[in-house]
C-alpha positions as CSV (number, residue, x, y, z in Angstrom):
1,X,22.1,11.6,35.7
2,X,18.8,12.6,34.2
3,X,16.9,15.6,35.8
4,X,13.2,16.4,35.4
5,X,12.3,19.1,33.0
6,X,9.8,20.4,35.5
7,X,7.1,20.6,32.8
8,X,3.6,19.4,33.8
9,X,2.4,15.9,32.9
10,X,-1.2,16.3,31.9
11,X,-3.3,13.2,31.3
12,X,-2.7,11.9,27.8
13,X,-6.1,10.9,26.3
14,X,-4.6,9.3,23.2
15,X,-2.5,7.0,25.5
16,X,-5.7,5.9,27.3
17,X,-7.3,5.1,23.9
18,X,-4.1,3.2,22.7
19,X,-4.2,1.2,26.0
20,X,-7.8,0.4,25.3
21,X,-6.9,-0.7,21.8
22,X,-4.2,-2.9,23.2
23,X,-6.4,-4.5,25.8
24,X,-9.2,-5.1,23.3
25,X,-6.6,-6.7,20.9
26,X,-5.3,-8.9,23.6
27,X,-8.8,-10.1,24.4
28,X,-9.4,-10.9,20.7
29,X,-6.3,-12.9,20.2
30,X,-6.7,-14.8,23.5
31,X,-10.2,-15.8,22.5
32,X,-9.0,-16.9,19.0
33,X,-6.4,-19.1,20.8
34,X,-9.1,-20.4,23.2
35,X,-7.0,-19.1,26.0
36,X,-4.1,-21.3,24.9
37,X,-6.1,-24.5,24.2
38,X,-6.3,-23.8,20.4
39,X,-2.7,-25.1,20.1
40,X,-3.1,-28.1,22.4
41,X,-3.8,-30.5,19.6
42,X,-7.4,-31.1,20.8
43,X,-9.7,-31.4,17.7
44,X,-12.5,-28.8,17.4
45,X,-15.5,-28.3,15.2
46,X,-14.6,-26.6,11.9
47,X,-17.7,-27.7,10.0
48,X,-19.4,-24.3,9.8
49,X,-16.3,-22.2,9.2
50,X,-14.0,-24.5,7.2
51,X,-13.3,-21.9,4.5
52,X,-12.8,-19.0,6.9
53,X,-10.5,-20.5,9.5
54,X,-7.2,-20.0,7.7
55,X,-7.9,-16.5,6.4
56,X,-9.0,-15.3,9.9
57,X,-6.0,-16.9,11.5
58,X,-3.7,-15.1,9.0
59,X,-5.4,-11.8,9.6
60,X,-5.4,-12.1,13.4
61,X,-1.7,-13.0,13.3
62,X,-0.8,-10.1,10.9
63,X,-2.8,-7.4,12.8
64,X,-2.7,-8.5,16.5
65,X,-0.1,-11.1,17.4
66,X,3.0,-9.6,19.0
67,X,1.7,-6.1,18.5
68,X,-0.9,-5.6,21.3
69,X,1.4,-6.6,24.1
70,X,4.1,-4.4,22.6
71,X,1.8,-1.4,22.8
72,X,0.9,-2.4,26.3
73,X,4.6,-2.5,27.3
74,X,5.3,0.8,25.6
75,X,2.5,2.5,27.6
76,X,3.7,0.8,30.8
77,X,7.0,2.5,30.4
78,X,5.3,5.8,29.6
79,X,3.2,5.5,32.8
80,X,6.3,4.9,34.9
81,X,7.9,8.0,33.4
82,X,4.9,10.2,34.3
83,X,4.7,8.8,37.9
84,X,8.4,9.1,38.4
85,X,8.6,12.6,37.0
86,X,5.6,13.8,39.0
87,X,7.3,12.7,42.2
88,X,10.6,14.1,41.2
89,X,9.0,17.5,40.7
90,X,7.6,17.3,44.2
91,X,11.1,16.5,45.5
92,X,10.5,12.8,46.2
93,X,12.5,9.7,45.0
94,X,9.9,7.3,43.6
95,X,12.3,4.3,43.4
96,X,11.4,2.5,46.5
97,X,7.7,3.1,46.2
98,X,7.7,2.0,42.6
99,X,9.5,-1.2,43.5
100,X,6.8,-1.7,46.2
101,X,4.2,-1.1,43.5
102,X,5.9,-3.8,41.3
103,X,5.7,-6.3,44.2
104,X,2.0,-5.6,44.5
105,X,1.7,-6.1,40.7
106,X,3.5,-9.4,41.1
107,X,0.8,-10.6,43.5
108,X,-1.9,-9.4,41.2
109,X,-0.1,-11.3,38.4
110,X,-0.2,-14.6,40.4
111,X,-4.0,-14.1,40.9
112,X,-4.3,-13.7,37.2
113,X,-2.1,-16.7,36.5
114,X,-4.5,-18.9,38.6
115,X,-7.1,-18.3,35.9
116,X,-5.0,-18.0,32.7
117,X,-1.5,-19.4,32.2
118,X,-0.7,-16.8,29.6
119,X,-0.3,-14.0,32.2
120,X,2.1,-11.1,31.4
121,X,1.8,-9.2,34.7
122,X,4.4,-11.3,36.5
123,X,6.9,-10.6,33.8
124,X,6.1,-6.9,33.9
125,X,6.5,-6.8,37.6
126,X,9.9,-8.5,37.5
127,X,11.3,-6.4,34.7
128,X,9.7,-3.3,36.2
129,X,11.9,-3.6,39.2
130,X,14.8,-2.4,37.1
131,X,13.1,0.8,35.7
132,X,14.2,3.1,38.5
133,X,17.8,2.3,37.7
134,X,17.3,3.0,34.0
135,X,15.4,6.2,34.8
136,X,18.6,7.7,36.3
137,X,20.5,7.3,33.0
138,X,21.1,10.3,30.7
139,X,18.9,10.1,27.6
140,X,21.7,9.0,25.2
141,X,22.6,6.1,27.5
142,X,19.0,5.2,27.7
143,X,18.7,5.1,23.9
144,X,21.7,2.7,23.9
145,X,20.1,0.4,26.5
146,X,16.9,0.4,24.4
147,X,18.8,-0.5,21.2
148,X,20.7,-3.3,23.0
149,X,17.5,-5.0,24.2
150,X,15.6,-4.3,21.0
151,X,18.4,-6.0,19.0
152,X,17.5,-9.3,20.8
153,X,20.9,-10.0,22.5
154,X,20.0,-13.6,23.5
155,X,19.3,-14.5,19.9
156,X,22.4,-12.8,18.7
157,X,24.4,-14.8,21.3
158,X,23.0,-18.0,19.9
159,X,23.6,-17.0,16.3
160,X,27.2,-16.3,17.2
161,X,27.7,-19.8,18.5
162,X,27.0,-19.1,22.2
163,X,24.9,-22.2,22.7
164,X,21.2,-23.1,22.7
165,X,19.1,-21.2,25.2
166,X,15.8,-22.8,24.2
167,X,13.5,-24.0,27.0
168,X,10.7,-26.3,25.9
169,X,7.4,-25.2,27.6
170,X,5.5,-28.3,26.3
171,X,6.0,-30.6,29.3
172,X,4.5,-28.0,31.6
173,X,1.7,-27.3,29.2
174,X,0.9,-30.9,28.7
175,X,0.8,-31.4,32.5
176,X,-1.7,-28.6,32.9
177,X,-4.0,-29.2,29.9
178,X,-6.0,-32.1,31.4
179,X,-7.2,-29.8,34.2
180,X,-8.4,-27.3,31.7
181,X,-10.1,-29.8,29.4
182,X,-11.6,-32.1,32.0
183,X,-11.2,-30.7,35.5
184,X,-13.3,-28.5,37.8
185,X,-12.5,-24.9,38.8
186,X,-10.2,-25.8,41.8
187,X,-8.3,-28.3,39.7
188,X,-7.8,-25.7,36.9
189,X,-6.7,-23.0,39.3
190,X,-4.1,-25.3,41.0
191,X,-2.8,-26.5,37.6
192,X,-2.3,-22.8,36.5
193,X,-0.6,-21.9,39.7
194,X,1.7,-24.9,39.4
195,X,2.5,-24.8,35.7
196,X,1.4,-21.4,34.4
197,X,4.4,-19.3,35.0
198,X,7.0,-21.9,33.8
199,X,5.0,-22.3,30.6
200,X,4.7,-18.6,30.1
201,X,8.2,-17.6,31.0
202,X,9.7,-20.4,28.8
203,X,7.6,-19.2,25.9
204,X,8.6,-15.6,26.4
205,X,12.3,-16.6,26.5
206,X,12.0,-18.7,23.4
207,X,10.2,-16.0,21.5
208,X,12.3,-13.0,22.4
209,X,9.6,-11.4,24.5
210,X,11.6,-10.8,27.7
211,X,14.2,-8.5,26.1
212,X,11.6,-7.0,23.8
213,X,9.3,-6.1,26.7
214,X,12.2,-4.4,28.5
215,X,13.1,-2.6,25.3
216,X,9.5,-1.3,25.0
217,X,9.5,-0.2,28.7
218,X,12.6,1.9,27.9
219,X,11.1,3.3,24.7
220,X,8.0,4.4,26.6
221,X,10.3,6.1,29.1
222,X,12.2,7.8,26.3
223,X,9.0,9.0,24.5
224,X,7.8,10.3,27.9
225,X,11.0,12.4,28.3
226,X,10.6,13.7,24.7
227,X,6.9,14.5,25.5
228,X,6.1,13.0,22.1
229,X,2.5,12.0,23.0
230,X,1.5,15.7,23.5
231,X,0.5,17.7,20.5
232,X,3.5,20.1,20.8
233,X,5.6,21.7,18.0
234,X,7.5,19.3,15.9
235,X,5.9,16.1,17.3
236,X,3.6,15.4,14.4
237,X,6.6,15.5,12.0
238,X,8.5,13.0,14.2
239,X,5.5,10.7,14.3
240,X,5.2,10.9,10.5
241,X,8.8,9.8,10.2
242,X,8.2,7.0,12.6
243,X,5.2,5.9,10.6
244,X,7.2,5.8,7.3
245,X,10.2,4.0,8.9
246,X,7.9,1.5,10.6
247,X,6.1,0.6,7.4
248,X,9.3,0.3,5.4
249,X,11.1,-1.9,8.0
250,X,7.9,-4.1,8.4
251,X,7.7,-4.5,4.6
252,X,11.3,-5.7,4.4
253,X,10.9,-8.1,7.3
254,X,7.4,-9.4,6.5
255,X,8.5,-12.5,4.5
256,X,10.3,-13.9,7.6
257,X,13.9,-15.0,7.7
258,X,15.4,-18.3,9.0
259,X,13.7,-21.6,9.9
260,X,10.7,-21.5,12.2
261,X,11.8,-21.3,15.8
262,X,15.4,-20.5,14.9
263,X,17.2,-17.6,16.6
264,X,17.2,-15.7,13.3
265,X,13.5,-16.1,12.9
266,X,12.8,-15.1,16.5
267,X,15.0,-12.0,16.2
268,X,13.6,-10.8,12.9
269,X,10.0,-11.5,14.0
270,X,10.7,-9.3,17.1
271,X,12.0,-6.5,14.8
272,X,9.0,-6.9,12.5
273,X,6.5,-6.7,15.4
274,X,8.4,-3.6,16.8
275,X,8.3,-1.8,13.4
276,X,4.6,-2.6,12.8
277,X,3.7,-1.6,16.3
278,X,5.4,1.8,16.0
279,X,3.7,2.3,12.7
280,X,0.3,1.5,14.2
281,X,1.0,3.8,17.3
282,X,2.2,6.7,15.1
283,X,-0.9,6.3,12.8
284,X,-3.2,6.5,15.8
285,X,-1.5,9.5,17.3
286,X,-1.4,11.4,14.0
287,X,-5.1,10.7,13.3
288,X,-6.0,11.5,16.9
289,X,-4.6,15.0,16.7
290,X,-5.6,15.6,13.1
291,X,-9.2,14.4,13.0
292,X,-12.1,15.1,15.4
293,X,-14.0,12.2,13.8
294,X,-11.2,9.8,14.6
295,X,-11.2,11.0,18.2
296,X,-14.9,10.4,18.4
297,X,-14.6,6.9,16.9
298,X,-11.6,5.7,19.0
299,X,-12.0,7.8,22.1
300,X,-14.6,5.5,23.7
301,X,-11.9,2.8,24.0
302,X,-10.2,5.0,26.6
303,X,-12.8,3.6,29.1
304,X,-11.2,0.2,28.6
305,X,-7.8,1.7,28.8
306,X,-8.4,3.6,32.0
307,X,-9.4,0.3,33.6
308,X,-6.8,-1.8,31.8
309,X,-5.7,-3.8,34.8
310,X,-9.2,-4.6,35.9
311,X,-10.1,-5.6,32.3
312,X,-7.0,-7.7,31.9
313,X,-7.9,-9.7,35.0
314,X,-11.6,-9.8,33.9
315,X,-10.8,-11.2,30.5
316,X,-8.9,-14.1,32.1
317,X,-11.9,-15.0,34.2
318,X,-14.5,-14.6,31.5
319,X,-12.4,-16.2,28.8
320,X,-11.5,-19.3,30.8
321,X,-15.1,-19.6,32.0
322,X,-16.2,-19.7,28.4
323,X,-13.5,-22.0,26.9
324,X,-12.4,-24.3,29.8
325,X,-14.2,-27.4,31.0
326,X,-15.0,-25.9,34.4
327,X,-17.2,-23.3,32.5
328,X,-18.9,-23.6,29.1
329,X,-16.2,-25.8,27.7
330,X,-16.2,-24.3,24.2
331,X,-12.5,-25.1,23.6
332,X,-13.4,-28.2,21.5
333,X,-16.7,-26.8,20.0
334,X,-15.6,-23.7,18.1
335,X,-12.7,-22.7,15.9
336,X,-10.8,-19.5,15.5
337,X,-13.6,-17.7,13.6
338,X,-16.1,-18.2,16.4
339,X,-13.4,-17.5,18.9
340,X,-12.9,-14.1,17.3
341,X,-16.6,-13.4,17.6
342,X,-16.6,-14.5,21.2
343,X,-13.7,-12.2,21.9
344,X,-15.6,-9.3,20.3
345,X,-18.5,-10.1,22.7
346,X,-16.1,-10.0,25.7
347,X,-14.7,-6.6,24.5
348,X,-18.3,-5.2,24.2
349,X,-19.2,-6.5,27.7
350,X,-16.0,-5.0,29.2
351,X,-16.5,-1.7,27.4
352,X,-20.1,-1.3,28.8
353,X,-18.8,-2.3,32.3
354,X,-16.0,0.2,32.1
355,X,-18.3,3.0,31.1
356,X,-20.8,2.1,33.8
357,X,-18.0,2.0,36.4
358,X,-16.2,5.2,35.4
359,X,-19.4,7.2,35.5
360,X,-19.5,6.5,39.2
361,X,-15.8,6.2,40.2
362,X,-12.5,7.7,39.1
363,X,-10.6,4.5,39.0
364,X,-11.3,0.8,38.1
365,X,-11.7,-1.5,41.1
366,X,-8.3,-3.2,40.8
367,X,-6.6,0.1,39.9
368,X,-8.1,1.6,43.1
369,X,-6.8,-1.2,45.3
370,X,-3.4,-1.1,43.6
371,X,-3.2,2.7,44.1
372,X,-4.3,2.6,47.7
373,X,-1.8,-0.1,48.6
374,X,1.0,1.7,46.6
375,X,0.6,4.8,48.7
376,X,0.4,3.3,52.1
377,X,2.1,5.5,54.7
378,X,5.2,3.3,55.1
379,X,8.1,5.5,56.3
380,X,10.7,3.4,54.5
381,X,9.1,4.2,51.1
382,X,9.0,8.0,51.7
383,X,12.4,9.4,50.7
384,X,13.3,12.9,49.6
385,X,15.6,13.5,46.6
386,X,19.1,14.4,47.8
387,X,19.9,17.9,46.9
């Protein structure tokens, strides 16, 4: 069983900035996808950007798709480690309170789902319930669990003749789209609540995201144990090795293997995204600790990162208000190029809002509510660690 090292867990500024990068990237890709309506088959105006649409799509997919959520999941695991370790150092078992915290996140996720059917918070909450069990494992066993989930066991099962686990999300998506493209706000909210999570969870299953998300939770927990995000002796050397390994693996996997949608393609795409994500994270960490100029350039994104939950919900509300019929209805009027520009505008608005808010308060509004409810004085949740 793992025991706390007893070392202090100071706030990790580079993690806040990485979280800000992840949230900004998520906003950009959602806007490019018109908050899931880009793939609906509805024609949209390409007239002004015909020559740019495909290059922008390729660039967005190469840089953002599958990477920003992976960073987000990694940092979710890191945050759990810090919270759990802080409580352990005070002599408290955080397991029950963290599971209560995940149930609260589940409710927040359903609120987010009502606006945008691509919500990830419900998945995080459900998978997060298992983290206290994994946190008890010795480090070498935890590395084994990470490797198991990172290898994409469901795809391996299918490749070995174990049957087809594919679940088609299209019927649910087709049932919801009329409310997004022609309905009012209540109709869109009801459609998302009815069909949103089936669409999302089926897509996550088909694309290896469920096991990959859990793997990244565990990797964040492991990196927290190793204190790798602090600028301590030997850490930069390790990050350098991760950077080189990530780039090499990503280069090997970049061409793609297997037919589109096949278990082999899903599995190798997940490995590619993991490798590219870790290369990106290691590059940011190395530059952060090596260059004051880089810290000045990237540091402001920490404001978005410190309010990541608030900003994640806010992007769902703003994005659907811009693209869905109940708002401005731009889903059929712009392509991916203008979607990217709109996404950049949302990021700027949220950055300014985050700076404004954090100058006055220590937490974002949703973060504050989540924290207050997490630490309600419920006797059942207060449990000392057995000596």
